[in-house]
Backbone bond lengths (Angstrom), bond angles and torsions (degrees), N, CA, C in turn:
res aa  C-N    CA-C-N  psi(-1)  N-CA   C-N-CA  omega(-1)  CA-C   N-CA-C  phi
1 X - - - 1.441 - - 1.524 111.24 -
2 X 1.320 117.51 -32.62 1.464 119.80 -179.23 1.525 110.17 -63.78
3 X 1.322 117.11 -48.78 1.462 119.56 -177.02 1.520 112.80 -74.56
4 X 1.316 118.26 -27.12 1.466 119.54 -179.36 1.528 112.96 -86.32
5 X 1.330 118.05 -1.74 1.466 122.73 177.25 1.526 109.92 -130.28
6 X 1.342 117.63 64.78 1.463 120.05 -172.41 1.531 114.56 -66.28
7 X 1.322 118.47 -21.35 1.458 120.39 -178.15 1.514 114.70 -90.04
8 X 1.309 117.51 -8.02 1.461 120.64 -177.26 1.522 110.45 -94.41
9 X 1.341 116.46 146.61 1.467 118.08 175.69 1.520 111.16 -68.60
10 X 1.318 114.99 150.66 1.462 121.29 178.53 1.526 107.97 -106.42
11 X 1.315 116.00 124.61 1.458 122.31 177.57 1.519 108.44 -88.28
12 X 1.337 116.11 137.95 1.454 121.16 178.52 1.520 107.90 -122.75
13 X 1.316 115.14 125.87 1.458 121.79 -179.09 1.521 109.16 -129.14
14 X 1.320 114.26 170.81 1.455 120.17 178.14 1.525 108.74 -98.36
15 X 1.327 117.65 107.73 1.457 121.95 174.70 1.519 114.89 100.86
16 X 1.332 113.73 151.23 1.464 121.86 -177.81 1.527 113.21 -65.99
17 X 1.324 117.10 -35.00 1.462 120.75 -179.17 1.532 110.12 -59.71
18 X 1.318 116.92 -46.00 1.466 121.06 177.75 1.527 110.77 -66.24
19 X 1.320 116.78 -40.51 1.462 120.22 179.61 1.529 110.95 -61.22
20 X 1.322 116.79 -40.78 1.463 120.83 179.40 1.521 111.78 -63.41
21 X 1.336 117.14 -40.16 1.467 120.66 179.89 1.524 110.66 -63.82
22 X 1.318 117.38 -45.32 1.465 119.93 179.98 1.527 111.81 -69.81
23 X 1.310 117.82 -33.81 1.466 120.70 177.27 1.527 110.51 -63.20
24 X 1.328 117.19 -35.72 1.470 120.73 177.19 1.522 111.45 -67.03
25 X 1.322 117.41 -19.71 1.470 122.59 176.35 1.527 110.52 -87.94
26 X 1.336 115.85 9.41 1.466 124.26 178.77 1.527 112.41 63.35
27 X 1.337 115.65 36.37 1.449 121.59 174.60 1.521 108.64 -102.05
28 X 1.312 116.89 152.97 1.458 121.99 174.74 1.523 105.26 -83.48
29 X 1.325 116.77 119.37 1.465 120.05 -171.83 1.521 110.84 -139.81
30 X 1.326 114.67 149.02 1.453 120.26 175.01 1.524 109.18 -148.31
31 X 1.303 115.12 167.91 1.458 122.25 175.82 1.517 107.76 -150.27
32 X 1.322 114.45 153.91 1.460 117.68 173.43 1.518 109.58 -93.60
33 X 1.328 116.07 -6.54 1.458 120.40 179.22 1.512 111.53 119.37
34 X 1.311 115.88 -116.59 1.464 121.06 -173.10 1.527 111.97 -93.49
35 X 1.309 114.85 -179.61 1.458 123.39 -177.98 1.526 112.90 -52.09
36 X 1.298 117.67 -41.23 1.469 121.23 -173.80 1.521 113.76 -94.47
37 X 1.318 118.21 12.62 1.466 120.12 -172.26 1.522 114.85 -98.64
38 X 1.310 119.21 -3.76 1.469 121.19 -173.70 1.524 112.70 -57.59
39 X 1.315 117.29 -44.70 1.467 119.76 -176.47 1.528 113.01 -74.95
40 X 1.321 117.66 -13.39 1.466 120.33 -179.99 1.525 113.21 -92.20
41 X 1.313 117.28 -7.50 1.467 121.18 -175.83 1.530 110.97 -87.31
42 X 1.323 115.11 155.09 1.459 121.45 173.59 1.525 107.54 -94.86
43 X 1.317 117.22 101.10 1.461 122.31 -177.52 1.532 111.46 -91.30
44 X 1.319 118.47 -0.80 1.462 121.59 -174.62 1.534 114.45 -55.66
45 X 1.344 120.39 -32.70 1.474 118.28 176.87 1.529 113.59 -62.44
46 X 1.329 117.75 -12.31 1.462 121.38 179.20 1.526 112.35 -94.31
47 X 1.338 117.69 8.54 1.459 121.89 -179.05 1.525 110.29 -51.43
48 X 1.345 115.28 126.77 1.463 123.30 174.93 1.534 113.72 64.79
49 X 1.322 117.60 21.77 1.471 122.02 -178.71 1.516 111.30 -98.37
50 X 1.315 115.46 161.34 1.454 121.89 170.28 1.526 106.70 -86.42
51 X 1.331 116.66 127.16 1.460 120.85 -179.79 1.530 109.79 -129.29
52 X 1.312 114.84 148.19 1.456 122.24 176.37 1.524 106.75 -124.93
53 X 1.317 115.83 120.80 1.460 121.05 -178.30 1.528 108.36 -100.05
54 X 1.326 116.38 128.21 1.457 121.90 176.54 1.528 107.96 -116.69
55 X 1.343 117.45 92.91 1.465 119.52 -178.91 1.526 111.69 -76.99
56 X 1.306 116.11 160.77 1.465 120.90 172.07 1.527 108.47 -72.83
57 X 1.329 116.28 158.00 1.456 121.55 -176.28 1.536 111.66 -88.66
58 X 1.306 116.01 67.26 1.462 122.20 172.14 1.521 107.32 -158.42
59 X 1.313 116.86 170.76 1.466 119.75 -176.42 1.524 112.02 -60.90
60 X 1.327 117.37 -40.40 1.472 119.62 179.09 1.531 110.74 -64.71
61 X 1.324 116.91 -41.45 1.464 120.60 178.91 1.514 111.93 -63.41
62 X 1.331 116.42 -42.31 1.469 120.14 179.03 1.519 110.64 -67.35
63 X 1.332 117.07 -36.14 1.468 120.35 176.11 1.531 109.87 -64.50
64 X 1.328 116.65 -42.50 1.464 120.49 176.86 1.533 109.97 -58.15
65 X 1.333 116.57 -45.29 1.463 120.54 178.47 1.517 112.08 -59.38
66 X 1.333 117.14 -43.25 1.472 120.74 178.51 1.524 111.10 -66.26
67 X 1.344 116.73 -40.89 1.472 120.33 179.15 1.529 110.53 -61.41
68 X 1.327 116.83 -46.31 1.467 120.78 179.29 1.527 109.45 -63.59
69 X 1.330 116.65 -41.80 1.460 120.86 -179.89 1.527 111.19 -59.42
70 X 1.327 117.32 -44.49 1.463 120.69 179.22 1.526 111.61 -62.13
71 X 1.324 116.58 -42.45 1.470 120.57 -179.15 1.530 111.31 -67.64
72 X 1.322 117.31 -40.32 1.461 120.44 -177.96 1.527 112.38 -75.18
73 X 1.325 116.85 -27.71 1.460 119.33 176.39 1.527 110.38 -62.74
74 X 1.317 116.95 -32.44 1.468 120.92 177.61 1.517 112.11 -69.85
75 X 1.338 116.59 -16.89 1.465 121.78 178.65 1.521 111.28 -101.88
76 X 1.323 115.93 17.54 1.460 122.41 175.52 1.526 112.62 61.12
77 X 1.310 117.72 34.77 1.463 122.16 178.44 1.525 110.20 -82.28
78 X 1.331 115.71 148.61 1.467 121.31 169.36 1.521 105.01 -88.39
79 X 1.330 116.83 115.44 1.460 121.02 -168.57 1.525 111.20 -113.92
80 X 1.318 115.14 132.12 1.455 121.45 172.09 1.526 107.26 -127.56
81 X 1.333 115.27 144.70 1.465 120.09 -179.32 1.521 108.55 -125.09
82 X 1.326 115.91 130.80 1.451 120.73 174.88 1.532 107.95 -69.04
83 X 1.335 116.69 130.17 1.457 121.62 178.65 1.523 108.51 -82.43
84 X 1.330 116.55 92.26 1.462 120.99 -174.97 1.520 112.36 -65.57
85 X 1.327 118.34 -21.06 1.466 120.50 177.05 1.527 111.07 -64.40
86 X 1.320 117.15 -26.21 1.462 121.41 -177.75 1.528 112.83 -92.29
87 X 1.328 117.68 0.43 1.465 120.22 -178.09 1.521 113.56 -89.03
88 X 1.319 117.53 -12.49 1.456 120.19 -179.58 1.519 113.45 73.37
89 X 1.316 117.11 26.34 1.464 121.31 179.36 1.522 110.45 -81.42
90 X 1.313 115.49 154.74 1.458 120.08 174.08 1.528 109.00 -73.12
91 X 1.324 116.56 168.36 1.457 121.38 176.30 1.528 108.81 -55.72
92 X 1.305 117.07 133.15 1.471 125.49 -177.81 1.531 112.71 72.26
93 X 1.321 117.82 9.54 1.461 121.08 177.80 1.518 110.83 -67.15
94 X 1.329 116.02 150.82 1.461 121.11 -179.03 1.523 109.92 -138.43
95 X 1.322 117.25 -168.36 1.467 120.34 -177.37 1.530 111.50 -64.63
96 X 1.315 117.96 -30.38 1.463 120.90 177.43 1.524 109.23 -61.30
97 X 1.328 116.22 -46.48 1.469 120.98 179.07 1.525 111.07 -64.15
98 X 1.326 117.07 -40.63 1.462 120.28 -178.68 1.532 110.76 -63.30
99 X 1.326 117.52 -42.74 1.466 120.11 179.90 1.527 112.44 -71.77
100 X 1.341 117.92 -24.51 1.464 119.48 174.22 1.525 110.61 -66.25
101 X 1.334 116.51 -39.35 1.462 121.62 178.93 1.532 110.59 -79.64
102 X 1.315 117.35 -30.48 1.468 123.94 -178.12 1.529 109.49 -121.71
103 X 1.340 117.66 71.75 1.467 119.59 -173.22 1.528 113.99 -59.23
104 X 1.311 117.19 -29.00 1.464 120.13 177.34 1.515 109.86 -98.54
105 X 1.320 115.63 24.91 1.464 124.18 -174.68 1.508 114.93 -28.65
106 X 1.314 115.76 114.22 1.454 122.91 179.75 1.527 109.00 -80.53
107 X 1.307 116.53 103.87 1.466 122.03 -177.53 1.526 110.42 -62.29
108 X 1.332 118.30 -37.90 1.462 120.59 -179.83 1.533 110.89 -62.79
109 X 1.342 117.37 -41.76 1.463 120.54 177.98 1.522 109.43 -66.65
110 X 1.281 115.71 -38.03 1.459 120.93 179.24 1.525 110.73 -61.84
111 X 1.321 116.35 -39.97 1.460 120.43 -178.43 1.527 112.16 -64.91
112 X 1.300 117.48 -22.85 1.463 119.84 177.94 1.527 111.12 -75.53
113 X 1.322 117.54 -14.20 1.463 121.75 179.83 1.523 110.46 -91.01
114 X 1.311 115.76 57.92 1.453 121.64 178.79 1.516 108.54 -108.02
115 X 1.300 118.34 153.45 1.459 119.70 -179.97 1.524 110.74 -66.51
116 X 1.330 115.53 155.85 1.467 120.80 179.75 1.518 112.31 -75.28
117 X 1.315 116.94 -27.64 1.463 118.93 -179.04 1.525 109.57 -127.20
118 X 1.303 114.90 148.62 1.451 121.51 -179.95 1.517 109.37 -118.64
119 X 1.293 115.69 155.83 1.450 121.45 174.26 1.521 108.37 -61.49
120 X 1.301 116.92 130.50 1.453 120.79 -179.68 1.523 109.27 -94.24
121 X 1.313 116.31 115.48 1.456 122.33 177.71 1.514 106.69 -128.57
122 X 1.322 116.90 133.39 1.453 120.49 -179.76 1.518 109.78 -64.25
123 X 1.318 116.33 128.40 1.464 121.39 -177.61 1.518 110.17 -94.88
124 X 1.306 115.62 146.79 1.457 121.13 174.21 1.519 107.94 -80.83
125 X 1.296 116.90 145.81 1.459 121.41 -179.91 1.523 112.33 -77.68
126 X 1.310 116.92 -33.38 1.451 120.73 -176.00 1.515 110.68 -124.54
127 X 1.318 114.45 163.31 1.453 120.42 177.34 1.527 108.91 -63.07
128 X 1.334 117.27 135.54 1.463 118.03 -179.05 1.526 111.74 -62.55
129 X 1.322 114.97 140.26 1.456 120.55 178.88 1.518 109.66 -76.88
130 X 1.327 117.43 143.76 1.468 118.30 175.85 1.526 109.97 -65.62
131 X 1.306 115.86 152.60 1.459 119.04 179.68 1.523 109.49 -69.76
132 X 1.321 114.77 147.36 1.467 120.28 -179.20 1.516 110.97 -74.10
133 X 1.328 113.88 154.76 1.456 120.37 173.42 1.517 107.74 -67.77
134 X 1.313 117.97 153.41 1.462 119.18 173.64 1.532 109.56 -66.55
135 X 1.307 115.36 148.86 1.466 119.98 178.98 1.524 107.97 -73.82
136 X 1.343 116.81 124.73 1.469 118.67 -177.99 1.527 111.27 -76.50
137 X 1.298 115.71 148.07 1.456 119.57 173.90 1.536 107.80 -87.45
138 X 1.316 116.34 154.99 1.469 121.15 -176.46 1.518 113.16 -63.44
139 X 1.339 117.46 -23.06 1.457 120.79 -175.85 1.538 112.87 -65.99
140 X 1.324 118.20 -20.24 1.472 118.43 -178.63 1.524 111.72 -81.31
141 X 1.337 117.49 -16.59 1.454 120.78 -179.80 1.530 109.61 -101.29
142 X 1.354 115.52 87.42 1.462 120.39 179.51 1.529 109.11 -135.68
143 X 1.300 115.43 154.28 1.460 121.26 172.34 1.515 114.49 69.48
144 X 1.336 114.81 -153.43 1.458 122.89 -176.39 1.534 111.62 -60.23
145 X 1.325 117.48 -38.84 1.468 120.91 179.05 1.519 110.40 -61.71
146 X 1.327 117.35 -42.44 1.459 121.75 178.34 1.527 110.75 -63.34
147 X 1.343 116.67 -42.49 1.465 120.88 179.13 1.536 110.19 -60.49
148 X 1.339 116.73 -41.04 1.466 120.99 178.84 1.532 110.53 -62.90
149 X 1.327 117.25 -46.78 1.469 120.98 -178.64 1.525 109.97 -62.34
150 X 1.336 117.51 -46.07 1.464 120.93 -178.76 1.526 111.63 -64.11
151 X 1.325 118.00 -35.29 1.465 121.39 179.90 1.533 111.54 -75.06
152 X 1.333 117.66 -33.10 1.465 122.13 -175.12 1.524 112.82 -88.08
153 X 1.302 117.82 -33.23 1.462 122.52 -172.34 1.529 115.00 -53.38
154 X 1.327 120.94 -41.30 1.466 119.49 -179.19 1.541 113.60 -67.11
155 X 1.325 117.29 -14.80 1.458 121.43 -174.36 1.528 113.37 -108.22
156 X 1.326 117.19 13.42 1.468 120.30 -176.88 1.520 110.02 -147.63
157 X 1.333 115.26 160.51 1.462 120.52 173.92 1.526 110.95 -94.19
158 X 1.308 116.55 -0.03 1.462 120.86 -177.25 1.525 110.74 -66.76
159 X 1.305 114.98 147.91 1.456 122.04 176.69 1.527 109.20 -68.36
160 X 1.340 118.76 141.88 1.470 120.53 179.81 1.531 113.06 -56.99
161 X 1.325 117.44 -36.60 1.468 119.60 178.76 1.531 110.24 -66.13
162 X 1.332 115.94 -39.13 1.467 119.43 178.37 1.529 110.40 -63.95
163 X 1.326 116.45 -40.39 1.469 119.71 177.03 1.529 110.84 -62.30
164 X 1.318 116.05 -43.32 1.455 120.62 -179.95 1.525 110.90 -62.60
165 X 1.322 116.68 -46.14 1.466 120.67 179.65 1.522 110.61 -62.40
166 X 1.314 116.63 -42.83 1.472 120.48 179.92 1.536 110.35 -62.88
167 X 1.334 116.06 -44.69 1.461 120.03 179.73 1.532 110.64 -61.12
168 X 1.331 116.14 -47.04 1.467 119.89 -178.43 1.539 111.64 -65.03
169 X 1.326 116.65 -36.20 1.445 121.35 178.73 1.524 111.03 -66.49
170 X 1.326 116.44 -48.09 1.464 119.92 179.74 1.529 110.66 -64.58
171 X 1.331 116.58 -46.12 1.455 120.05 179.63 1.524 111.36 -61.01
172 X 1.350 116.05 -40.65 1.463 120.15 178.33 1.511 112.24 -64.62
173 X 1.326 117.05 -36.95 1.465 119.86 178.72 1.529 112.43 -70.85
174 X 1.319 115.61 -34.28 1.469 118.93 178.45 1.519 109.25 -68.05
């Protein structure tokens, strides 16, 4: 849903339960999972997207929101965070609790409850480049496998190491 709806904002919450509630409201939503999972997630599909972070109403939830915000700022995202202090939630309250109290929850009114200031993180102008493959040493290209790579390389865009691995895998399976 994220990639097939490039013009819609992506909501980010903590946990699947919250994600399910927002998905039922026909919002594009994702989560990395638990409080400590932000740095382990692949946020790259959100590059240059508008995102709205809805943290849980506790210190861990707010830390999760800040962690996600820092990571997404590096991907040039336009980031907004729901100010959970202004929602009147109990300690550890989340979007599930808010919709229980506000069953017809007005998302537009909710969006106005954003903080006045955001964490300032320098944004990258372009999508980060993938890291390069390690430079292979000549000793790995020997024998029949080397002959295959040298014969195939001019006719493909594949990396020589990938060709070598593929050849060795197929030969090993045979």
